[in-house]
MARZA-112921 format. One record per residue (C-alpha): x negated, z negated, y negated; residue in one letter. Coordinates in nm, 2 decimals, decimal comma, always signed. Layout:
N
node c1=X&c3=Z&c2=Y&residu=A
...
This chain:
188
node c1=+5,42&c3=+24,08&c2=-0,98&residu=X
node c1=+5,15&c3=+24,12&c2=-0,72&residu=X
node c1=+5,17&c3=+24,09&c2=-0,35&residu=X
node c1=+5,04&c3=+23,73&c2=-0,36&residu=X
node c1=+5,34&c3=+23,65&c2=-0,59&residu=X
node c1=+5,58&c3=+23,80&c2=-0,34&residu=X
node c1=+5,43&c3=+23,59&c2=-0,06&residu=X
node c1=+5,47&c3=+23,28&c2=-0,26&residu=X
node c1=+5,83&c3=+23,37&c2=-0,35&residu=X
node c1=+5,91&c3=+23,41&c2=+0,02&residu=X
node c1=+5,76&c3=+23,08&c2=+0,09&residu=X
node c1=+5,96&c3=+22,91&c2=-0,19&residu=X
node c1=+6,29&c3=+23,07&c2=-0,06&residu=X
node c1=+6,21&c3=+22,95&c2=+0,29&residu=X
node c1=+6,16&c3=+22,60&c2=+0,16&residu=X
node c1=+6,49&c3=+22,63&c2=-0,04&residu=X
node c1=+6,68&c3=+22,71&c2=+0,28&residu=X
node c1=+6,53&c3=+22,41&c2=+0,46&residu=X
node c1=+6,60&c3=+22,18&c2=+0,17&residu=X
node c1=+6,96&c3=+22,31&c2=+0,13&residu=X
node c1=+7,04&c3=+22,20&c2=+0,48&residu=X
node c1=+6,94&c3=+21,85&c2=+0,39&residu=X
node c1=+7,13&c3=+21,79&c2=+0,07&residu=X
node c1=+7,14&c3=+21,41&c2=+0,00&residu=X
node c1=+7,37&c3=+21,21&c2=-0,22&residu=X
node c1=+7,24&c3=+20,91&c2=-0,41&residu=X
node c1=+7,50&c3=+20,69&c2=-0,58&residu=X
node c1=+7,48&c3=+20,38&c2=-0,79&residu=X
node c1=+7,60&c3=+20,20&c2=-1,10&residu=X
node c1=+7,39&c3=+20,26&c2=-1,41&residu=X
node c1=+7,51&c3=+20,07&c2=-1,73&residu=X
node c1=+7,82&c3=+20,18&c2=-1,92&residu=X
node c1=+7,85&c3=+20,51&c2=-1,72&residu=X
node c1=+7,86&c3=+20,37&c2=-1,37&residu=X
node c1=+8,03&c3=+20,68&c2=-1,25&residu=X
node c1=+7,69&c3=+20,85&c2=-1,25&residu=X
node c1=+7,59&c3=+21,00&c2=-0,92&residu=X
node c1=+7,29&c3=+21,22&c2=-0,84&residu=X
node c1=+7,29&c3=+21,49&c2=-0,58&residu=X
node c1=+6,95&c3=+21,62&c2=-0,45&residu=X
node c1=+7,03&c3=+21,99&c2=-0,44&residu=X
node c1=+6,81&c3=+22,26&c2=-0,29&residu=X
node c1=+6,54&c3=+22,26&c2=-0,56&residu=X
node c1=+6,73&c3=+22,13&c2=-0,86&residu=X
node c1=+6,89&c3=+21,78&c2=-0,89&residu=X
node c1=+7,23&c3=+21,76&c2=-1,04&residu=X
node c1=+7,38&c3=+21,46&c2=-1,21&residu=X
node c1=+7,74&c3=+21,45&c2=-1,35&residu=X
node c1=+7,82&c3=+21,17&c2=-1,60&residu=X
node c1=+8,16&c3=+21,06&c2=-1,73&residu=X
node c1=+8,29&c3=+20,73&c2=-1,86&residu=X
node c1=+8,44&c3=+20,50&c2=-1,61&residu=X
node c1=+8,73&c3=+20,41&c2=-1,83&residu=X
node c1=+8,88&c3=+20,54&c2=-2,16&residu=X
node c1=+9,19&c3=+20,46&c2=-2,36&residu=X
node c1=+9,45&c3=+20,74&c2=-2,40&residu=X
node c1=+9,35&c3=+20,97&c2=-2,69&residu=X
node c1=+8,98&c3=+20,87&c2=-2,68&residu=X
node c1=+8,72&c3=+21,15&c2=-2,63&residu=X
node c1=+8,60&c3=+21,20&c2=-2,27&residu=X
node c1=+8,25&c3=+21,35&c2=-2,27&residu=X
node c1=+8,14&c3=+21,52&c2=-1,95&residu=X
node c1=+7,76&c3=+21,54&c2=-1,92&residu=X
node c1=+7,55&c3=+21,75&c2=-1,68&residu=X
node c1=+7,19&c3=+21,67&c2=-1,62&residu=X
node c1=+6,97&c3=+21,90&c2=-1,42&residu=X
node c1=+6,62&c3=+21,78&c2=-1,30&residu=X
node c1=+6,34&c3=+21,98&c2=-1,16&residu=X
node c1=+6,12&c3=+21,78&c2=-0,91&residu=X
node c1=+5,93&c3=+22,10&c2=-0,81&residu=X
node c1=+5,57&c3=+22,20&c2=-0,90&residu=X
node c1=+5,68&c3=+22,51&c2=-1,09&residu=X
node c1=+5,92&c3=+22,54&c2=-1,39&residu=X
node c1=+6,27&c3=+22,66&c2=-1,32&residu=X
node c1=+6,46&c3=+22,90&c2=-1,55&residu=X
node c1=+6,84&c3=+22,91&c2=-1,50&residu=X
node c1=+7,11&c3=+23,12&c2=-1,66&residu=X
node c1=+7,34&c3=+22,89&c2=-1,86&residu=X
node c1=+7,66&c3=+23,08&c2=-1,79&residu=X
node c1=+7,94&c3=+22,86&c2=-1,68&residu=X
node c1=+7,76&c3=+22,53&c2=-1,75&residu=X
node c1=+7,78&c3=+22,29&c2=-2,04&residu=X
node c1=+7,45&c3=+22,44&c2=-2,16&residu=X
node c1=+7,65&c3=+22,72&c2=-2,32&residu=X
node c1=+7,79&c3=+22,45&c2=-2,56&residu=X
node c1=+8,15&c3=+22,56&c2=-2,49&residu=X
node c1=+8,39&c3=+22,58&c2=-2,21&residu=X
node c1=+8,39&c3=+22,93&c2=-2,05&residu=X
node c1=+8,59&c3=+22,87&c2=-1,73&residu=X
node c1=+8,72&c3=+22,60&c2=-1,50&residu=X
node c1=+8,39&c3=+22,47&c2=-1,36&residu=X
node c1=+8,54&c3=+22,13&c2=-1,27&residu=X
node c1=+8,86&c3=+22,05&c2=-1,08&residu=X
node c1=+9,05&c3=+21,76&c2=-1,23&residu=X
node c1=+9,31&c3=+21,56&c2=-1,04&residu=X
node c1=+9,53&c3=+21,28&c2=-1,18&residu=X
node c1=+9,65&c3=+21,05&c2=-0,91&residu=X
node c1=+9,58&c3=+21,33&c2=-0,65&residu=X
node c1=+9,77&c3=+21,60&c2=-0,85&residu=X
node c1=+9,55&c3=+21,89&c2=-0,98&residu=X
node c1=+9,56&c3=+21,95&c2=-1,36&residu=X
node c1=+9,58&c3=+22,29&c2=-1,52&residu=X
node c1=+9,26&c3=+22,41&c2=-1,69&residu=X
node c1=+9,36&c3=+22,49&c2=-2,05&residu=X
node c1=+9,04&c3=+22,64&c2=-2,19&residu=X
node c1=+8,90&c3=+22,99&c2=-2,22&residu=X
node c1=+8,77&c3=+23,21&c2=-1,94&residu=X
node c1=+8,48&c3=+23,44&c2=-2,04&residu=X
node c1=+8,38&c3=+23,77&c2=-1,87&residu=X
node c1=+8,01&c3=+23,87&c2=-1,87&residu=X
node c1=+7,78&c3=+24,17&c2=-1,91&residu=X
node c1=+7,41&c3=+24,18&c2=-1,83&residu=X
node c1=+7,22&c3=+23,86&c2=-1,93&residu=X
node c1=+6,94&c3=+23,84&c2=-2,19&residu=X
node c1=+6,63&c3=+23,62&c2=-2,17&residu=X
node c1=+6,77&c3=+23,39&c2=-2,44&residu=X
node c1=+7,06&c3=+23,30&c2=-2,20&residu=X
node c1=+6,82&c3=+23,12&c2=-1,97&residu=X
node c1=+6,72&c3=+22,76&c2=-2,01&residu=X
node c1=+6,39&c3=+22,62&c2=-1,87&residu=X
node c1=+6,36&c3=+22,30&c2=-1,68&residu=X
node c1=+6,00&c3=+22,19&c2=-1,69&residu=X
node c1=+5,80&c3=+22,07&c2=-1,39&residu=X
node c1=+5,92&c3=+21,71&c2=-1,33&residu=X
node c1=+6,15&c3=+21,73&c2=-1,63&residu=X
node c1=+6,52&c3=+21,75&c2=-1,70&residu=X
node c1=+6,77&c3=+21,91&c2=-1,93&residu=X
node c1=+7,11&c3=+21,76&c2=-2,03&residu=X
node c1=+7,42&c3=+21,90&c2=-2,20&residu=X
node c1=+7,77&c3=+21,76&c2=-2,27&residu=X
node c1=+8,11&c3=+21,90&c2=-2,32&residu=X
node c1=+8,44&c3=+21,73&c2=-2,42&residu=X
node c1=+8,65&c3=+21,73&c2=-2,11&residu=X
node c1=+8,96&c3=+21,62&c2=-2,31&residu=X
node c1=+8,97&c3=+21,96&c2=-2,49&residu=X
node c1=+9,05&c3=+22,16&c2=-2,17&residu=X
node c1=+9,24&c3=+21,92&c2=-1,96&residu=X
node c1=+9,55&c3=+21,71&c2=-2,05&residu=X
node c1=+9,42&c3=+21,35&c2=-2,02&residu=X
node c1=+9,70&c3=+21,20&c2=-2,22&residu=X
node c1=+9,87&c3=+21,03&c2=-1,92&residu=X
node c1=+9,73&c3=+20,70&c2=-1,80&residu=X
node c1=+9,60&c3=+20,71&c2=-1,44&residu=X
node c1=+9,31&c3=+20,77&c2=-1,22&residu=X
node c1=+9,13&c3=+21,10&c2=-1,25&residu=X
node c1=+8,89&c3=+21,26&c2=-1,00&residu=X
node c1=+8,65&c3=+21,53&c2=-1,12&residu=X
node c1=+8,51&c3=+21,77&c2=-0,87&residu=X
node c1=+8,23&c3=+21,98&c2=-1,01&residu=X
node c1=+8,22&c3=+22,35&c2=-0,92&residu=X
node c1=+7,91&c3=+22,44&c2=-1,11&residu=X
node c1=+7,72&c3=+22,75&c2=-1,00&residu=X
node c1=+7,40&c3=+22,85&c2=-1,16&residu=X
node c1=+7,45&c3=+23,23&c2=-1,19&residu=X
node c1=+7,07&c3=+23,28&c2=-1,16&residu=X
node c1=+6,77&c3=+23,07&c2=-1,10&residu=X
node c1=+6,42&c3=+23,21&c2=-1,16&residu=X
node c1=+6,10&c3=+23,05&c2=-1,05&residu=X
node c1=+5,87&c3=+23,31&c2=-1,22&residu=X
node c1=+5,94&c3=+23,36&c2=-1,59&residu=X
node c1=+5,79&c3=+23,71&c2=-1,57&residu=X
node c1=+6,11&c3=+23,81&c2=-1,38&residu=X
node c1=+6,33&c3=+23,73&c2=-1,69&residu=X
node c1=+6,58&c3=+23,87&c2=-1,76&residu=X
node c1=+6,72&c3=+24,01&c2=-1,44&residu=X
node c1=+6,99&c3=+24,26&c2=-1,38&residu=X
node c1=+7,32&c3=+24,15&c2=-1,23&residu=X
node c1=+7,22&c3=+24,31&c2=-0,90&residu=X
node c1=+6,89&c3=+24,10&c2=-0,89&residu=X
node c1=+7,05&c3=+23,77&c2=-0,98&residu=X
node c1=+7,06&c3=+23,49&c2=-0,72&residu=X
node c1=+7,34&c3=+23,23&c2=-0,75&residu=X
node c1=+7,27&c3=+22,87&c2=-0,68&residu=X
node c1=+7,57&c3=+22,64&c2=-0,63&residu=X
node c1=+7,51&c3=+22,29&c2=-0,75&residu=X
node c1=+7,63&c3=+22,02&c2=-0,53&residu=X
node c1=+7,70&c3=+21,76&c2=-0,80&residu=X
node c1=+7,88&c3=+21,44&c2=-0,68&residu=X
node c1=+8,24&c3=+21,38&c2=-0,79&residu=X
node c1=+8,32&c3=+21,16&c2=-1,09&residu=X
node c1=+8,60&c3=+20,91&c2=-1,13&residu=X
node c1=+8,77&c3=+20,82&c2=-1,46&residu=X
node c1=+9,05&c3=+20,58&c2=-1,54&residu=X
node c1=+9,26&c3=+20,64&c2=-1,85&residu=X
node c1=+9,44&c3=+20,33&c2=-1,97&residu=X
node c1=+9,73&c3=+20,30&c2=-2,22&residu=X
node c1=+9,66&c3=+20,23&c2=-2,58&residu=X
node c1=+9,76&c3=+19,88&c2=-2,68&residu=X
């Protein structure tokens, strides 16, 4: 990394700080998953998708979509996100009728990341992953459920030459995904 790269990185981080202060929420109904909401985060857009309504015992997919509207690719560490293809900790808070539910899944501890644990979001592109919410929360009781995401990208890199980074060099980026609402109805 040369001095010009360092100057560009400082400029990008300055833009990130300004953009972070102006986080915007966009909400709207979109087909069968009207619970979709998009949050314009610092430099990465976050969209959480869940079904609006399911019957007791039906699968409940939770989908996370990250978009990169920037002019450079973004590489992010997949730890603690659906991109790991398994639950590794309580990254969403689920409440039924205002009462928090216990997270019933695993909690994973980490060492130093490797380059294969990063996922790229291309310029102007997006990535999406899904996990079964019903496997780690008890959704067997009819009611209204509120999902509050607590996703944190453990590291975001805007220059692939910096991959992988040590734990000390990593820069966390909390994602401000909008909440999701789910109604579980009794089986008839």
